[in-house]
All heavy atoms as an XYZ file, in Angstrom:
694
protein
N       3.304     22.293     14.889
C       3.990     21.651     13.769
C       4.613     22.755     12.970
O       4.012     23.810     12.696
C       2.887     20.938     12.905
C       3.484     20.257     11.690
S       2.285     19.355     10.637
C       1.415     18.377     11.749
N       5.861     22.550     12.597
C       6.569     23.562     11.837
C       6.097     23.633     10.387
O       5.556     22.679      9.875
C       8.091     23.281     11.856
O       8.259     22.091     11.161
C       8.618     23.169     13.296
N       6.237     24.794      9.749
C       5.765     24.928      8.414
C       6.455     23.966      7.428
O       5.849     23.467      6.500
C       6.111     26.454      8.041
C       6.207     27.070      9.353
C       6.706     26.034     10.309
N       7.749     23.670      7.667
C       8.517     22.732      6.813
C       7.866     21.384      6.872
O       7.677     20.672      5.910
C       9.989     22.785      7.125
C      10.587     24.108      6.781
C      10.723     21.668      6.357
C      12.019     24.265      7.100
N       7.633     20.920      8.148
C       6.987     19.583      8.349
C       5.606     19.543      7.754
O       5.282     18.534      7.126
C       7.004     19.244      9.822
C       6.411     17.934     10.236
C       7.255     16.767      9.559
C       6.330     17.711     11.672
N       4.806     20.609      7.880
C       3.558     20.659      7.295
C       3.545     20.450      5.828
O       2.786     19.676      5.257
C       2.884     22.018      7.747
C       1.542     22.225      7.119
C       0.417     21.589      7.632
C       1.379     23.052      5.933
C      -0.857     21.820      7.057
C       0.148     23.241      5.396
C      -0.966     22.659      5.943
N       4.402     21.186      5.134
C       4.446     21.074      3.718
C       5.097     19.789      3.208
O       4.673     19.219      2.226
C       5.150     22.296      3.096
C       4.316     23.544      3.167
C       4.546     24.610      4.000
C       3.121     23.805      2.482
N       3.536     25.486      3.832
C       2.626     25.060      2.894
C       2.361     23.109      1.535
C       1.459     25.608      2.431
C       1.199     23.687      1.078
C       0.783     24.912      1.493
N       6.002     19.299      4.024
C       6.616     17.967      3.650
C       5.615     16.876      3.786
O       5.559     15.984      2.861
C       7.811     17.713      4.570
N       4.742     16.889      4.775
C       3.673     15.869      4.921
C       2.689     16.027      3.850
O       2.221     14.991      3.335
C       3.115     15.958      6.288
C       3.991     15.579      7.474
C       3.314     15.897      8.813
C       4.403     14.144      7.347
N       2.308     17.252      3.505
C       1.317     17.405      2.377
C       1.894     16.952      1.051
O       1.205     16.268      0.268
C       0.937     18.909      2.245
C       0.223     19.486      3.468
C      -1.145     18.767      3.609
C      -1.782     19.383      4.802
N      -2.997     18.683      5.146
N       3.169     17.173      0.840
C       3.789     16.724     -0.381
C       3.919     15.173     -0.405
O       3.681     14.524     -1.428
C       5.226     17.335     -0.527
C       6.033     16.900     -1.762
C       5.358     17.377     -3.037
C       7.446     17.422     -1.664
N       4.183     14.590      0.758
C       4.290     13.151      0.862
C       2.928     12.527      0.544
O       2.858     11.504     -0.127
C       4.746     12.738      2.229
N       1.829     13.141      1.077
C       0.510     12.578      0.770
C       0.191     12.690     -0.690
O      -0.384     11.792     -1.260
C      -0.515     13.357      1.618
C      -0.612     12.971      3.056
C      -1.554     13.937      3.793
C      -1.007     11.538      3.214
N       0.586     13.789     -1.320
C       0.323     13.973     -2.769
C       1.099     12.966     -3.576
O       0.519     12.299     -4.463
C       0.736     15.357     -3.149
C       0.551     15.619     -4.700
C      -0.876     15.738     -5.071
C       1.331     16.901     -5.046
N       2.364     12.762     -3.242
C       3.172     11.775     -3.997
C       2.718     10.371     -3.762
O       2.778      9.511     -4.740
C       4.634     11.947     -3.689
C       5.315     13.307     -4.119
C       6.660     13.375     -3.632
C       5.188     13.442     -5.594
N       2.295     10.012     -2.551
C       1.745      8.727     -2.347
C       0.425      8.442     -3.073
O       0.200      7.391     -3.575
C       1.517      8.470     -0.796
C       2.808      8.204     -0.018
C       2.478      8.308      1.479
C       3.411      6.914     -0.359
N      -0.374      9.503     -3.197
C      -1.627      9.385     -4.004
C      -1.287      9.146     -5.420
O      -1.914      8.303     -6.143
C      -2.523     10.599     -3.770
N      -0.290      9.798     -5.966
C       0.124      9.660     -7.362
C       0.680      8.194     -7.560
O       0.387      7.523     -8.589
C       1.195     10.708     -7.786
C       1.824     10.353     -9.073
C       0.553     12.040     -7.877
N       1.462      7.714     -6.559
C       2.041      6.402     -6.694
C       0.886      5.363     -6.656
O       0.947      4.316     -7.365
C       2.943      6.144     -5.540
N      -0.143      5.596     -5.840
C      -1.337      4.681     -5.854
C      -2.077      4.711     -7.155
O      -2.518      3.672     -7.589
C      -2.204      5.072     -4.638
C      -1.651      4.713     -3.305
S      -2.688      5.191     -1.949
C      -3.856      3.791     -1.930
N      -2.203      5.852     -7.752
C      -2.826      5.902     -9.078
C      -2.039      5.135    -10.090
O      -2.608      4.451    -10.985
C      -3.002      7.333     -9.516
C      -4.071      8.185     -8.784
C      -4.113      9.583     -9.264
C      -5.474      7.502     -9.046
N      -0.693      5.201    -10.039
C       0.141      4.420    -10.959
C      -0.019      2.958    -10.718
O      -0.028      2.140    -11.666
C       1.614      4.868    -10.836
S       1.961      6.536    -11.428
N      -0.109      2.589     -9.475
C      -0.264      1.159     -9.136
C      -1.628      0.649     -9.600
O      -1.749     -0.525    -10.107
C      -0.152      0.945     -7.673
N      -2.695      1.449     -9.486
C      -3.985      1.052     -9.998
C      -3.998      0.895    -11.500
O      -4.589     -0.050    -12.018
C      -5.091      2.092     -9.548
C      -6.440      1.852    -10.236
C      -5.333      1.926     -8.030
N      -3.245      1.824    -12.198
C      -3.213      1.677    -13.638
C      -2.494      0.389    -14.003
O      -2.911     -0.308    -14.931
C      -2.438      2.852    -14.184
N      -1.382      0.036    -13.291
C      -0.681     -1.217    -13.593
C      -1.548     -2.407    -13.233
O      -1.523     -3.430    -13.926
C       0.620     -1.265    -12.800
C       1.367     -2.589    -12.928
C       1.615     -3.010    -14.361
N       2.387     -2.093    -15.074
C       2.562     -2.147    -16.394
N       2.088     -3.096    -17.092
N       3.249     -1.235    -17.030
N      -2.375     -2.290    -12.204
C      -3.315     -3.399    -11.823
C      -4.351     -3.635    -12.882
O      -4.653     -4.789    -13.183
C      -3.959     -3.018    -10.534
C      -4.884     -4.031     -9.878
C      -4.038     -5.247     -9.398
C      -5.649     -3.476     -8.723
N      -4.800     -2.585    -13.460
C      -5.844     -2.711    -14.542
C      -5.305     -3.143    -15.828
O      -5.995     -3.926    -16.581
C      -6.649     -1.436    -14.640
C      -7.421     -0.982    -13.456
C      -8.031      0.430    -13.698
C      -8.518     -2.029    -13.080
N      -4.129     -2.673    -16.250
C      -3.627     -2.966    -17.598
C      -2.439     -3.905    -17.578
O      -1.840     -4.128    -18.679
C      -3.252     -1.705    -18.407
C      -2.154     -0.940    -17.678
C      -4.508     -0.836    -18.555
C      -1.650      0.222    -18.459
N      -2.128     -4.414    -16.437
C      -0.905     -5.333    -16.389
C      -1.096     -6.527    -17.298
O      -2.108     -7.215    -17.310
N      -0.075     -6.804    -18.137
C      -0.285     -7.898    -19.091
C      -0.249     -9.266    -18.432
O      -0.846    -10.207    -18.955
C       0.928     -7.731    -20.064
C       1.912     -6.925    -19.275
C       1.159     -6.098    -18.306
N       0.432     -9.478    -17.322
C       0.494    -10.776    -16.689
C      -0.004    -10.708    -15.267
O      -0.127     -9.652    -14.685
C       1.926    -11.315    -16.691
O       2.712    -10.462    -15.848
C       2.569    -11.376    -18.066
N      -0.293    -11.862    -14.740
C      -0.796    -11.995    -13.393
C       0.270    -11.515    -12.345
O      -0.044    -10.944    -11.341
C      -1.246    -13.404    -13.027
N       1.534    -11.749    -12.725
C       2.616    -11.358    -11.776
C       2.677     -9.802    -11.676
O       2.982     -9.245    -10.629
C       3.994    -11.893    -12.327
C       4.107    -13.392    -12.107
C       3.466    -14.215    -13.287
O       2.983    -13.625    -14.193
N       3.609    -15.469    -13.117
N       2.415     -9.149    -12.828
C       2.411     -7.675    -12.795
C       1.286     -7.197    -11.893
O       1.442     -6.224    -11.113
C       2.194     -7.110    -14.209
C       3.426     -7.264    -15.066
O       4.542     -7.349    -14.485
O       3.280     -7.283    -16.276
N       0.164     -7.871    -11.942
C      -1.012     -7.463    -11.109
C      -0.720     -7.712     -9.665
O      -1.082     -6.962     -8.737
C      -2.247     -8.166    -11.541
C      -2.693     -7.654    -12.930
C      -4.028     -8.322    -13.306
N      -4.552     -7.577    -14.426
C      -4.470     -8.020    -15.719
N      -3.924     -9.186    -15.959
N      -4.966     -7.384    -16.707
N      -0.021     -8.793     -9.342
C       0.329     -9.108     -7.938
C       1.263     -8.012     -7.358
O       1.172     -7.501     -6.245
C       0.928    -10.494     -7.740
C       1.499    -10.708     -6.430
C      -0.136    -11.550     -8.036
N       2.268     -7.632     -8.203
C       3.229     -6.643     -7.764
C       2.518     -5.288     -7.639
O       2.867     -4.481     -6.763
C       4.342     -6.508     -8.827
C       5.315     -7.651     -8.794
S       6.059     -7.949     -7.171
C       7.069     -6.428     -7.040
N       1.531     -5.001     -8.532
C       0.773     -3.754     -8.374
C      -0.008     -3.783     -7.060
O      -0.110     -2.703     -6.403
C      -0.105     -3.581     -9.556
N      -0.571     -4.879     -6.695
C      -1.257     -5.005     -5.444
C      -0.346     -4.757     -4.260
O      -0.671     -4.137     -3.282
C      -2.038     -6.353     -5.336
C      -3.218     -6.519     -6.075
S      -4.518     -5.330     -5.603
C      -4.939     -6.004     -3.955
N       0.828     -5.352     -4.338
C       1.889     -5.143     -3.257
C       2.205     -3.671     -3.174
O       2.252     -3.118     -2.011
C       3.134     -5.887     -3.571
C       2.973     -7.398     -3.337
O       2.031     -7.796     -2.660
O       3.837     -8.165     -3.819
N       2.410     -3.001     -4.263
C       2.728     -1.594     -4.249
C       1.534     -0.765     -3.735
O       1.744      0.164     -2.978
C       3.062     -1.129     -5.713
S       3.499      0.552     -5.803
N       0.338     -1.207     -4.040
C      -0.844     -0.464     -3.586
C      -1.012     -0.582     -2.062
O      -1.264      0.401     -1.382
C      -2.104     -1.035     -4.262
C      -3.324     -0.250     -4.305
C      -3.078      1.098     -4.966
C      -4.391     -0.956     -5.048
N      -0.812     -1.799     -1.556
C      -0.973     -1.883     -0.026
C       0.204     -1.245      0.700
O      -0.034     -0.646      1.801
C      -1.208     -3.323      0.340
C      -0.013     -4.164      0.734
C       0.680     -3.980      1.962
C       0.447     -5.182     -0.121
C       1.753     -4.732      2.246
C       1.518     -5.956      0.179
C       2.236     -5.755      1.382
O       3.232     -6.510      1.708
N       1.408     -1.211      0.148
C       2.459     -0.577      0.763
C       2.230      0.959      0.787
O       2.461      1.688      1.813
C       3.846     -0.912      0.115
C       4.921      0.047      0.657
C       4.203     -2.308      0.434
N       1.777      1.555     -0.353
C       1.499      2.929     -0.437
C       0.346      3.294      0.441
O       0.368      4.354      1.109
C       1.221      3.303     -1.876
C       2.424      3.351     -2.719
O       3.518      3.603     -2.253
N       2.266      3.106     -3.974
N      -0.642      2.454      0.590
C      -1.828      2.715      1.529
C      -1.354      2.744      2.967
O      -1.755      3.551      3.753
N      -0.410      1.793      3.287
C       0.125      1.753      4.655
C       0.887      3.007      4.951
O       0.745      3.629      6.001
C       1.000      0.518      4.814
C       1.660      0.374      6.193
S       2.941     -0.835      6.234
C       4.095     -0.157      5.111
N       1.786      3.415      4.019
C       2.521      4.662      4.179
C       1.660      5.907      4.293
O       1.916      6.831      5.060
C       3.542      4.800      3.059
C       4.719      3.784      3.103
C       5.563      3.939      1.813
C       5.504      3.871      4.297
N       0.556      5.899      3.532
C      -0.378      7.035      3.568
C      -0.978      7.067      5.005
O      -1.205      8.169      5.535
C      -1.378      6.905      2.521
C      -2.245      8.139      2.390
S      -3.370      8.168      0.998
C      -2.267      8.666     -0.302
N      -1.368      5.908      5.547
C      -1.904      5.885      6.860
C      -0.921      6.372      7.923
O      -1.280      7.110      8.860
C      -2.405      4.505      7.248
C      -3.591      4.096      6.458
S      -4.954      5.213      6.772
C      -6.070      4.160      7.581
N       0.361      6.034      7.743
C       1.355      6.525      8.677
C       1.588      7.998      8.616
O       1.694      8.675      9.626
C       2.695      5.797      8.416
C       2.778      4.264      8.806
C       4.040      3.710      8.284
C       2.582      4.149     10.221
N       1.511      8.577      7.403
C       1.655     10.060      7.266
C       0.455     10.689      7.883
O       0.583     11.727      8.543
C       1.887     10.394      5.808
C       1.762     11.897      5.588
C       3.196      9.896      5.266
N      -0.719     10.133      7.657
C      -1.954     10.733      8.240
C      -1.843     10.631      9.756
O      -2.348     11.511     10.463
C      -3.231     10.058      7.711
C      -3.580     10.444      6.300
C      -4.709      9.548      5.850
C      -3.929     11.861      6.209
N      -1.287      9.633     10.281
C      -1.106      9.479     11.706
C      -0.230     10.567     12.257
O      -0.469     11.078     13.391
N       0.823     10.906     11.532
C       1.686     12.051     11.924
C       0.916     13.373     11.826
O       1.035     14.221     12.719
C       2.978     12.020     11.124
C       3.801     10.813     11.337
C       3.828     13.284     11.414
C       4.933     10.604     10.362
N       0.180     13.559     10.752
C      -0.519     14.863     10.516
C      -1.559     15.070     11.658
O      -1.601     16.162     12.249
C      -1.214     14.847      9.163
C      -2.115     16.012      9.070
C      -0.164     14.921      8.034
N      -2.377     14.036     11.976
C      -3.446     14.232     12.953
C      -2.964     13.832     14.372
O      -3.813     13.925     15.241
C      -4.661     13.411     12.536
C      -5.223     13.933     11.273
C      -5.408     13.137     10.135
C      -5.712     15.250     11.189
C      -5.924     13.630      9.022
C      -6.255     15.738     10.018
C      -6.375     14.899      8.934
O      -6.926     15.399      7.789
N      -1.776     13.340     14.567
C      -1.195     12.959     15.859
C      -2.178     11.993     16.568
O      -2.508     12.141     17.737
C      -0.950     14.211     16.746
N      -2.496     10.989     15.845
C      -3.428      9.887     16.387
C      -2.864      8.539     16.208
O      -2.271      8.226     15.130
C      -4.806     10.023     15.660
O      -5.631      8.987     16.059
N      -2.968      7.691     17.238
C      -2.415      6.405     17.156
C      -3.325      5.441     16.416
O      -2.871      4.315     16.074
C      -2.163      5.846     18.575
O      -3.354      5.739     19.284
N      -4.531      5.808     16.130
C      -5.429      4.960     15.399
C      -4.970      4.707     13.996
O      -5.036      3.580     13.509
C      -6.845      5.571     15.364
C      -7.854      4.789     14.561
C      -7.372      5.754     16.774
N      -4.346      5.680     13.409
C      -3.827      5.517     12.044
C      -2.650      4.511     12.013
O      -2.462      3.816     11.037
C      -3.395      6.895     11.488
C      -4.520      7.788     11.178
C      -4.890      8.819     12.032
C      -5.242      7.662      9.996
C      -5.958      9.674     11.735
C      -6.369      8.481      9.710
C      -6.651      9.491     10.574
O      -7.709     10.282     10.293
N      -1.877      4.543     13.091
C      -0.705      3.594     13.124
C      -1.232      2.157     13.267
O      -0.661      1.256     12.657
C       0.204      3.971     14.282
C       0.862      5.332     14.101
C       0.530      6.409     14.920
C       1.778      5.508     13.085
C       1.110      7.649     14.725
C       2.351      6.747     12.940
C       2.037      7.795     13.702
N      -2.271      2.016     14.026
C      -2.882      0.602     14.155
C      -3.467      0.187     12.852
O      -3.342     -0.988     12.496
C      -3.919      0.618     15.304
C      -3.307      0.845     16.649
C      -4.359      1.051     17.734
O      -5.525      0.850     17.443
O      -3.907      1.315     18.856
N      -4.098      1.109     12.147
C      -4.700      0.766     10.855
C      -3.585      0.438      9.839
O      -3.734     -0.499      9.030
C      -5.535      1.915     10.351
N      -2.454      1.164      9.896
C      -1.355      0.836      9.017
C      -0.761     -0.510      9.320
O      -0.368     -1.242      8.378
C      -0.243      1.890      9.184
N      -0.757     -0.915     10.566
C      -0.230     -2.274     10.914
C      -1.142     -3.329     10.417
O      -0.692     -4.351      9.844
C      -0.101     -2.430     12.428
C       0.619     -3.667     12.779
S       0.848     -3.996     14.576
C       0.656     -2.441     15.368
N      -2.438     -3.118     10.429
C      -3.420     -4.055      9.891
C      -3.288     -4.161      8.363
O      -3.387     -5.237      7.814
C      -4.835     -3.666     10.287
C      -5.217     -3.973     11.767
C      -6.606     -3.471     12.050
C      -5.132     -5.495     12.056
N      -3.121     -3.033      7.715
C      -2.944     -3.058      6.284
C      -1.709     -3.830      5.897
O      -1.744     -4.641      4.962
C      -2.861     -1.611      5.720
C      -4.245     -0.909      5.814
C      -2.407     -1.620      4.251
C      -4.232      0.492      5.465
N      -0.626     -3.686      6.619
C       0.609     -4.370      6.306
C       0.423     -5.894      6.545
O       0.840     -6.661      5.685
C       1.686     -3.849      7.224
N      -0.251     -6.264      7.579
C      -0.471     -7.668      7.881
C      -1.347     -8.310      6.833
O      -0.903     -9.335      6.248
C      -1.149     -7.807      9.263
C      -1.533     -9.208      9.734
C      -0.230     -9.993     10.025
C      -2.473     -9.164     10.833
N      -2.438     -7.719      6.530
C      -3.345     -8.321      5.562
C      -2.781     -8.235      4.137
O      -2.949     -9.185      3.313
C      -4.683     -7.636      5.520
C      -5.519     -7.984      6.714
C      -6.177     -6.994      7.431
C      -5.596     -9.263      7.228
C      -6.915     -7.231      8.592
C      -6.325     -9.602      8.287
C      -7.026     -8.584      9.007
N      -1.980     -7.233      3.813
C      -1.312     -7.190      2.489
C      -0.305     -8.238      2.345
O      -0.188     -8.893      1.331
N       0.526     -8.487      3.409
C       1.512     -9.535      3.326
C       0.874    -10.932      3.194
O       1.351    -11.744      2.338
C       2.379     -9.524      4.605
C       3.337    -10.660      4.706
C       4.488    -10.678      3.819
C       3.131    -11.749      5.524
C       5.355    -11.742      3.850
C       4.051    -12.773      5.569
C       5.119    -12.767      4.787
N      -0.158    -11.214      3.894
C      -0.825    -12.465      3.832
C      -1.464    -12.618      2.495
O      -1.387    -13.723      1.840
C      -1.829    -12.626      4.955
C      -2.761    -13.846      4.750
C      -1.181    -12.740      6.328
N      -2.072    -11.574      1.969
C      -2.706    -11.650      0.672
C      -1.672    -11.856     -0.487
O      -1.948    -12.666     -1.378
N      -0.623    -11.155     -0.438
C       0.366    -11.302     -1.459
C       1.057    -12.674     -1.478
O       1.403    -13.241     -2.457
C       1.419    -10.179     -1.490
O       2.154    -10.213     -0.264
N       1.307    -13.156     -0.182
C       1.803    -14.555     -0.071
C       0.837    -15.612     -0.614
O       1.309    -16.466     -1.358
C       2.139    -14.788      1.393
O       2.980    -13.838      1.886
C       2.755    -16.160      1.564
N      -0.418    -15.412     -0.325
C      -1.410    -16.354     -0.858
C      -1.497    -16.295     -2.410
O      -1.557    -17.329     -3.066
C      -2.809    -16.110     -0.204
N      -1.473    -15.093     -2.942
C      -1.487    -14.942     -4.373
C      -0.262    -15.552     -5.065
O      -0.314    -16.168     -6.110
C      -1.632    -13.533     -4.751
C      -3.036    -12.954     -4.719
C      -3.084    -11.458     -4.922
C      -3.926    -13.631     -5.756
N       0.928    -15.338     -4.466
C       2.171    -15.903     -5.002
C       2.107    -17.405     -4.999
O       2.508    -18.090     -5.957
C       3.364    -15.323     -4.240
N       1.611    -17.931     -3.897
C       1.539    -19.398     -3.789
C       0.523    -19.968     -4.800
O       0.690    -21.006     -5.425
C       1.116    -19.825     -2.381
C       1.158    -21.369     -2.110
C       0.925    -21.633     -0.667
C       1.016    -23.137     -0.452
N       0.742    -23.492      0.951
N      -0.587    -19.233     -4.991
C      -1.596    -19.675     -5.977
C      -1.017    -19.629     -7.387
O      -1.236    -20.530     -8.198
C      -2.857    -18.793     -5.894
C      -3.875    -19.121     -6.908
C      -4.645    -20.237     -6.805
C      -4.075    -18.298     -7.987
C      -5.595    -20.619     -7.720
C      -5.002    -18.593     -8.950
C      -5.777    -19.782     -8.834
N      -0.214    -18.562     -7.749
C       0.382    -18.458     -9.044
C       1.389    -19.565     -9.267
O       1.567    -19.996    -10.437
C       0.905    -17.130     -9.270
C      -0.090    -15.958     -9.418
C       0.653    -14.630     -9.514
C      -0.932    -16.208    -10.594
N       2.107    -20.002     -8.208
C       3.143    -20.936     -8.388
C       2.592    -22.443     -8.506
O       2.980    -23.180     -9.334
C       4.148    -20.940     -7.272
C       5.151    -19.812     -7.287
C       5.989    -19.749     -6.041
C       6.048    -19.921     -8.539
N       1.616    -22.686     -7.607
C       1.139    -24.084     -7.450
C      -0.302    -24.258     -7.970
O      -0.741    -25.456     -8.136
C       1.265    -24.548     -6.065
C       2.703    -24.532     -5.607
C       2.768    -25.102     -4.184
N       4.208    -25.080     -3.785
C       4.532    -25.027     -2.520
N       3.661    -25.082     -1.586
N       5.799    -24.953     -2.188
N      -1.071    -23.261     -8.094
C      -2.407    -23.421     -8.556
C      -3.422    -23.699     -7.412
O      -4.575    -23.849     -7.642
N      -2.942    -23.717     -6.188
C      -3.798    -23.891     -5.017
C      -3.167    -23.168     -3.858
O      -1.970    -22.996     -3.767
C      -3.950    -25.358     -4.727
C      -2.726    -26.056     -4.377
C      -2.913    -27.558     -4.121
O      -4.126    -27.977     -4.016
O      -1.932    -28.314     -4.025
N      -4.003    -22.721     -2.925
C      -3.513    -21.996     -1.791
C      -3.339    -22.921     -0.602
O      -2.283    -22.882      0.066
C      -4.477    -20.821     -1.419
C      -3.999    -20.105     -0.174
C      -4.580    -19.871     -2.579
N      -4.254    -23.763     -0.367
C      -4.189    -24.650      0.746
C      -3.934    -26.082      0.265
O      -4.606    -26.599     -0.644
C      -5.568    -24.677      1.583
C      -5.898    -23.299      2.086
C      -5.530    -25.716      2.679
C      -7.169    -23.190      2.750
N      -2.865    -26.686      0.793
C      -2.487    -28.031      0.357
C      -3.233    -29.081      1.129
O      -3.443    -29.036      2.264
C      -1.004    -28.153      0.441
C      -0.216    -27.223     -0.481
C       1.281    -27.334     -0.250
O       1.737    -28.214      0.497
O       1.971    -26.599     -0.930
C-alpha cells in the first residue's frame, strides 16, 4: 500500500467517524421525527462507508459483505420508518 493511499484511508476513517458523531447528535437532539429518520439514514450510510474503507485497509472481503448487509437493513429500516411516519402503520 502506498503512503498516500495509507494516509487517505486513515483520513477517510477519521472524517467518517466525525460524520457519525454529528449524525448521532442530530439523532439525539433532532426536533422532529423526520430529522431523526434522516439522522439514522446518515448513520447507516456512514457505517456502510466505514466498512468499505476498512475492507480496503485490511484487504478482506468480509467487510464488503458486512457493508452490503448494513445497506440492505438500513434501506428496509428507513423505508419502514418513513411509511410509519406517513400512515401510522407499517403493515397494512
